[in-house]
C-alpha positions as CSV (number, residue, x, y, z in Angstrom):
1,M,-173.2,106.4,-18.9
2,R,-172.7,109.5,-19.9
3,I,-169.0,109.1,-21.6
4,L,-167.2,112.7,-22.4
5,I,-164.7,112.4,-25.2
6,T,-161.7,114.7,-25.6
7,G,-160.9,115.6,-29.2
8,G,-164.1,113.3,-30.7
9,A,-163.9,114.5,-33.5
10,G,-160.4,113.2,-34.8
11,F,-159.2,110.5,-36.3
12,I,-160.2,107.6,-33.6
13,G,-162.7,110.2,-31.8
14,T,-165.1,110.2,-34.2
15,A,-164.8,106.1,-34.6
16,L,-165.4,106.2,-30.8
17,C,-168.3,108.4,-30.9
18,Q,-169.9,106.2,-34.0
19,Y,-169.6,102.9,-32.3
20,I,-170.6,104.2,-29.0
21,L,-173.7,105.8,-30.3
22,D,-174.7,102.6,-33.1
23,Q,-173.4,99.9,-30.7
24,T,-174.5,100.8,-26.6
25,D,-177.2,102.6,-25.2
26,H,-174.8,105.4,-23.3
27,D,-174.8,109.3,-24.3
28,V,-171.9,111.2,-25.4
29,I,-170.6,114.3,-24.7
30,N,-168.1,115.3,-27.5
31,I,-165.9,118.2,-26.9
32,D,-163.7,119.4,-29.7
33,N,-162.3,122.4,-30.8
34,I,-162.6,121.7,-34.4
35,S,-158.7,121.7,-35.7
36,Y,-158.2,121.2,-39.5
37,V,-157.3,117.4,-38.7
38,S,-160.9,117.2,-37.6
39,N,-163.9,115.2,-39.2
40,D,-166.3,118.1,-39.1
41,A,-168.9,116.9,-40.8
42,E,-169.1,114.0,-39.8
43,V,-169.8,114.3,-36.5
44,R,-172.2,116.7,-37.4
45,K,-174.1,114.0,-38.8
46,L,-174.3,112.9,-35.2
47,D,-175.9,116.2,-34.6
48,K,-179.5,114.9,-34.9
49,I,-178.5,111.8,-32.4
50,E,-180.3,112.8,-29.4
51,R,-177.4,111.1,-27.3
52,Y,-174.9,113.4,-28.8
53,T,-173.8,116.5,-28.3
54,H,-170.9,118.1,-29.1
55,Y,-169.1,121.4,-27.8
56,K,-166.7,123.4,-29.8
57,Q,-164.4,124.1,-26.9
58,D,-160.5,124.1,-26.8
59,I,-159.2,121.7,-23.2
60,C,-156.6,124.5,-22.4
61,D,-159.8,126.8,-22.0
62,Y,-160.4,125.4,-18.6
63,H,-163.6,127.6,-17.2
64,A,-165.3,126.9,-20.6
65,I,-164.2,122.7,-19.8
66,Q,-165.3,123.3,-16.0
67,R,-168.8,125.2,-16.8
68,T,-169.5,121.4,-19.6
69,F,-168.4,119.2,-16.6
70,Y,-170.9,120.2,-14.4
71,Q,-173.9,121.2,-17.3
72,E,-173.5,117.2,-18.1
73,Q,-172.8,115.2,-15.6
74,P,-170.4,112.4,-17.2
75,D,-169.6,109.4,-15.7
76,I,-166.2,108.6,-17.9
77,I,-164.0,110.4,-19.6
78,V,-161.8,109.7,-22.9
79,H,-159.1,112.0,-23.0
80,L,-158.7,111.7,-26.4
81,A,-157.7,115.8,-27.5
82,A,-153.7,115.9,-28.4
83,E,-151.5,116.7,-30.7
84,T,-150.6,114.3,-32.8
85,H,-147.5,114.5,-35.3
86,T,-144.0,113.7,-34.5
87,D,-142.6,115.5,-37.7
88,K,-144.9,118.4,-36.6
89,S,-144.3,117.9,-33.2
90,L,-140.3,118.9,-34.7
91,E,-141.6,122.1,-36.2
92,E,-143.9,123.3,-33.3
93,P,-143.2,121.8,-30.0
94,Q,-144.6,124.8,-28.2
95,N,-148.4,123.8,-29.9
96,F,-147.7,119.8,-27.9
97,I,-146.5,120.7,-25.0
98,Q,-149.7,123.4,-24.7
99,T,-152.4,120.9,-25.9
100,N,-150.5,117.3,-24.8
101,L,-149.4,119.3,-20.6
102,I,-151.5,122.1,-19.9
103,G,-154.8,120.9,-21.7
104,T,-154.0,117.7,-19.7
105,F,-153.7,119.1,-16.9
106,N,-157.0,121.0,-16.9
107,M,-159.0,118.1,-17.6
108,L,-157.3,115.8,-14.7
109,D,-158.1,118.9,-12.1
110,I,-161.3,119.5,-13.6
111,S,-162.0,115.9,-13.3
112,R,-160.6,115.6,-9.6
113,N,-162.6,118.7,-8.7
114,Y,-165.8,117.3,-10.6
115,Y,-165.0,113.7,-8.7
116,E,-165.0,115.0,-5.3
117,N,-167.8,116.8,-5.1
118,S,-170.3,114.0,-6.9
119,D,-171.7,110.7,-6.4
120,K,-170.1,109.3,-9.2
121,D,-168.5,106.0,-7.4
122,N,-167.4,104.7,-10.8
123,F,-166.2,107.7,-12.6
124,R,-163.2,107.0,-14.7
125,F,-160.5,108.9,-16.4
126,L,-159.2,107.2,-19.5
127,N,-156.3,109.0,-21.0
128,V,-155.6,107.6,-25.0
129,S,-151.7,107.6,-25.1
130,T,-148.7,106.1,-27.5
131,N,-146.7,103.8,-28.1
132,E,-144.7,105.9,-29.2
133,V,-143.7,107.0,-24.8
134,Y,-141.4,104.2,-24.7
135,G,-139.2,104.4,-27.1
136,T,-137.4,102.7,-29.4
137,L,-136.6,98.6,-29.6
138,G,-134.1,96.4,-31.1
139,E,-134.3,93.5,-33.3
140,K,-136.3,91.6,-30.8
141,G,-138.8,91.8,-28.5
142,T,-141.9,93.9,-27.1
143,F,-143.4,96.7,-24.9
144,T,-144.7,95.7,-22.0
145,E,-146.6,97.9,-19.6
146,E,-143.3,97.5,-17.0
147,D,-141.1,98.8,-19.5
148,N,-139.3,102.4,-18.7
149,Y,-140.7,105.4,-20.6
150,D,-137.4,106.6,-23.4
151,P,-139.7,109.4,-25.4
152,R,-137.6,110.7,-28.7
153,S,-139.4,113.6,-30.0
154,P,-141.7,116.5,-28.8
155,Y,-144.4,114.8,-29.4
156,S,-143.6,111.8,-27.8
157,A,-142.5,113.6,-24.9
158,S,-145.4,115.8,-24.5
159,K,-147.1,112.5,-23.9
160,A,-145.2,110.9,-21.5
161,G,-145.5,113.6,-19.6
162,A,-149.4,113.6,-19.9
163,D,-149.5,110.2,-18.5
164,H,-147.3,111.1,-15.6
165,L,-149.5,113.4,-14.7
166,V,-152.7,111.4,-14.9
167,R,-150.5,108.4,-12.7
168,A,-150.0,111.2,-10.1
169,W,-153.6,112.3,-10.0
170,L,-153.8,108.4,-9.2
171,H,-151.7,108.5,-6.2
172,S,-152.1,112.0,-5.3
173,Y,-156.0,112.3,-5.7
174,K,-156.8,109.2,-5.5
175,L,-158.6,110.3,-9.0
176,P,-160.4,107.0,-10.6
177,I,-157.5,106.4,-13.5
178,L,-157.4,104.2,-16.8
179,I,-154.3,104.5,-19.1
180,T,-154.0,102.9,-22.9
181,N,-150.9,103.0,-25.0
182,C,-151.6,102.5,-28.3
183,A,-149.6,101.5,-31.6
184,N,-150.5,103.1,-34.7
185,N,-153.6,103.6,-36.1
186,Y,-155.4,103.4,-39.1
187,G,-158.9,103.5,-41.4
188,P,-161.3,105.7,-42.6
189,F,-161.1,109.6,-41.4
190,Q,-157.2,110.0,-41.0
191,F,-156.0,112.9,-42.0
192,P,-153.7,112.3,-45.3
193,D,-150.1,113.9,-43.7
194,R,-150.2,110.1,-42.2
195,I,-148.5,107.6,-44.3
196,I,-151.0,105.7,-45.2
197,P,-153.3,107.7,-46.5
198,L,-150.1,110.5,-47.8
199,I,-149.8,107.2,-49.8
200,I,-152.9,106.3,-51.1
201,K,-153.1,109.8,-52.1
202,N,-150.9,110.1,-54.4
203,A,-151.0,106.3,-55.7
204,H,-154.0,107.5,-56.7
205,Q,-152.8,110.7,-58.5
206,Q,-149.6,109.7,-59.7
207,K,-147.5,111.8,-57.1
208,P,-143.4,110.8,-55.7
209,I,-144.4,109.0,-52.8
210,P,-141.6,109.9,-49.8
211,I,-140.4,107.2,-48.0
212,Y,-138.0,107.7,-45.1
213,R,-134.7,106.7,-47.0
214,K,-133.6,104.0,-44.6
215,S,-137.9,103.5,-44.6
216,Q,-136.4,99.7,-42.7
217,N,-138.7,101.5,-39.4
218,I,-141.2,98.8,-38.0
219,R,-144.3,99.5,-36.7
220,D,-146.9,97.5,-35.4
221,W,-150.2,98.8,-37.1
222,I,-154.0,98.4,-35.3
223,Y,-157.4,99.1,-37.8
224,V,-159.3,102.2,-35.8
225,E,-162.2,100.0,-35.0
226,D,-160.3,97.0,-33.6
227,Q,-158.4,100.1,-31.4
228,V,-162.4,101.5,-29.9
229,E,-163.1,97.8,-28.9
230,A,-160.0,97.7,-26.8
231,L,-161.0,101.2,-25.5
232,M,-164.2,100.1,-24.4
233,S,-163.4,96.7,-23.4
234,V,-160.6,99.0,-20.8
235,I,-163.2,101.2,-20.1
236,D,-165.5,97.9,-18.9
237,K,-163.5,95.3,-17.6
238,G,-160.3,97.2,-16.2
239,T,-158.4,97.5,-13.5
240,V,-158.5,101.4,-11.6
241,G,-154.8,102.5,-11.9
242,D,-153.2,100.1,-14.6
243,S,-152.1,100.7,-17.8
244,Y,-152.4,98.6,-21.4
245,N,-151.3,97.8,-24.3
246,I,-153.1,98.1,-27.6
247,G,-151.8,96.6,-31.0
248,G,-152.7,94.8,-33.8
249,G,-150.3,91.5,-33.2
250,E,-148.4,92.7,-36.8
251,E,-145.5,94.2,-37.4
252,C,-144.5,95.9,-40.1
253,T,-141.3,97.7,-41.9
254,N,-142.3,101.0,-43.7
255,I,-141.0,99.8,-47.1
256,D,-143.1,96.5,-46.6
257,L,-146.7,98.6,-45.8
258,A,-145.8,101.2,-49.1
259,H,-145.7,98.5,-51.1
260,M,-148.9,96.5,-49.4
261,V,-150.9,99.8,-50.0
262,C,-149.5,100.6,-53.6
263,D,-150.9,96.9,-54.9
264,I,-153.8,97.8,-53.2
265,V,-154.5,100.8,-55.0
266,D,-152.9,99.2,-58.4
267,D,-155.2,96.3,-57.7
268,I,-158.4,98.2,-57.0
269,L,-157.8,100.8,-59.8
270,D,-156.5,98.5,-62.2
271,K,-154.8,98.7,-65.9
272,R,-152.8,101.8,-64.6
273,P,-149.9,103.6,-66.5
274,Q,-147.7,102.0,-64.1
275,S,-147.2,100.3,-60.6
276,S,-147.7,102.6,-58.0
277,R,-144.5,100.9,-56.2
278,D,-142.8,103.1,-58.7
279,L,-143.2,105.9,-57.4
280,I,-141.8,105.2,-54.2
281,T,-138.7,108.2,-53.6
282,Y,-136.7,108.4,-51.0
283,V,-136.8,111.5,-48.8
284,D,-134.3,111.7,-45.9
285,D,-134.8,110.6,-42.5
286,S,-136.7,112.6,-39.7
287,P,-134.8,112.8,-35.9
288,G,-137.0,111.7,-33.5
289,H,-138.2,108.3,-34.9
290,A,-138.1,105.0,-32.7
291,L,-136.5,101.7,-35.1
292,R,-138.9,100.0,-34.1
293,N,-142.6,99.7,-31.9
294,V,-144.3,97.0,-31.0
295,M,-146.5,95.9,-28.3
296,D,-146.9,93.1,-25.8
297,I,-150.6,92.8,-25.5
298,S,-151.0,90.1,-23.5
299,K,-152.5,92.2,-20.4
300,I,-155.6,93.8,-22.2
301,E,-156.1,90.2,-23.2
302,A,-155.9,88.0,-20.1
303,D,-157.6,91.3,-17.9
304,T,-160.1,92.2,-20.5
305,G,-161.0,89.3,-22.9
306,W,-160.2,91.5,-26.4
307,K,-158.2,91.0,-29.2
308,P,-157.6,92.7,-32.7
309,K,-160.1,91.2,-35.2
310,T,-158.6,92.0,-38.5
311,K,-155.7,91.6,-40.3
312,L,-153.4,93.9,-41.7
313,K,-153.9,92.7,-45.0
314,D,-157.3,92.9,-44.5
315,G,-157.8,96.5,-43.0
316,L,-155.7,98.3,-45.3
317,R,-157.8,97.2,-48.1
318,K,-161.1,97.5,-46.4
319,T,-159.3,101.8,-45.7
320,V,-157.6,102.0,-49.5
321,E,-161.3,101.2,-51.2
322,W,-163.0,104.7,-48.4
323,Y,-160.9,106.4,-49.8
324,L,-160.9,105.7,-53.3
325,K,-164.7,105.8,-52.9
326,D,-164.6,109.2,-51.7
327,T,-161.4,111.1,-52.5
328,K,-162.3,114.4,-51.1
329,Y,-160.3,113.5,-47.5
330,L,-158.0,112.9,-49.6
331,L,-157.5,116.5,-50.6
332,Q,-157.3,117.5,-47.2
333,K,-154.4,120.1,-47.0
334,A,-152.7,121.1,-43.4
335,S,-153.1,124.5,-41.8
């Protein structure tokens, strides 16, 4: 197959491109405009692979994306490109509306026109979304695919809107779509403004580690390699028109997560002047964050046979070891 990935230089996108090229015979067409969070150096290493092509394009540029579609003739679209940081969406909501809604509309409209005028009977449009669209849970329970959307931030609202557009293109135009809503991802190549690489960075540099004052927010964490395998399983075995929750099967409070990461950093570096836990500094809570967000993954397990392989403690150790082995990734700064 020829798989077109938007946002293929991002955190999950980089892992997905590498997985497809390493583990399958599929061709990869990567559309990514290379923003401050992109893994530009890593995806440039893929240029030497004959089955890989990168287009430096913005999904908001309708005509450029349209030309790429008709030039490359993709079989599968994996739509990952998005603005994704909840706190940043509070500061710059217009960017999230533009990319996540207008960009998704462009991808859908181009895909529809392309699908209707091609012989791609097995064409699929996979929209990669987030658990944030569901809002927040109480002390018990998990989100299922049947739950109503209840977004709490400009980020989650823009992703919820994108999901609704995708479903509308299924019902209105018969576009063969799939949706995944994933838990919090972590692993190598994640930009260091996200909580886990930020903790690693500050612990490594012996700087204050900011954690929200309540720090009891609970998240479901999934290692990025498990996420990529889940996406491929949905492409291969998912039912057109359905959505699938993806999670790691382990929930953890922010403070417990911070303690785990700090302890792993100290264990790897050994004989530090002070415990990294002592660097934790409580800051005011930010609005827009769910209290508890945990996924029911029984549907994807039943339909595709996928289940997460990586335990949180093991994935965190692999992640910390990767960042400390090549600390240049911790020195990146937001634009």
